[in-house]
N, C-alpha and C positions, 0 to 999 in steps of 0.2 A: 412737464407742470412744475410752476415755482413752489418753494416752500409757504410762500402766502398761499396759494391755491390749494394746497394741501391742508393748512391749517384751518382754512375757510370751509373746506368739505368736511374735515373731522368735526369742527365747531357745529355745522349744519346736522351732521349724524346724529352727536350726543343732544342736541337740541330735540331732535325728532324722537330721540328715544325716552325723552320727558326729563332730562337733567336740568337742573338751575342753570342759569346762563355763567354764573361763577364757577360752577362746578365743571360744565362744558368747556369752558375757557381751559380751566387747569388740566382737564384730561386731553384737550387737544394739544395743549404745549407738552403734556408728557409724551404724547404719541409722536410729533415732531421731532423730540429730542431722541426718541427711541429710534426713528427711521434714519436719524443723521448718525448715532452711534453705531448702528447695524451697517450702514453704507461706508463707514470709516474700516470696520472690520473686514468687510468683504471686497475691499478695493474698489468698490464702487464710487460714484460721484464725481469722477473726473470730469464726465460729459454731462452733468447735471442729473446723473442716474441716481435714484433712491431707492433704497431696499424696503418695500413696504410689507414684507413679510415680519416685520419687528411686531412684539408682543406688547 
């Protein structure tokens, strides 16, 4: 799954939870940044794998 797909899924989830569009975008961006950081720390990401256990 690409980063764009992950971002859009996160965005849809936050909107479904009742967040405003602006808040959902911010939270989705934070989520994407956290999974990228976690993927770097765990040596994942070489083959487009991302760690979705990020908080």
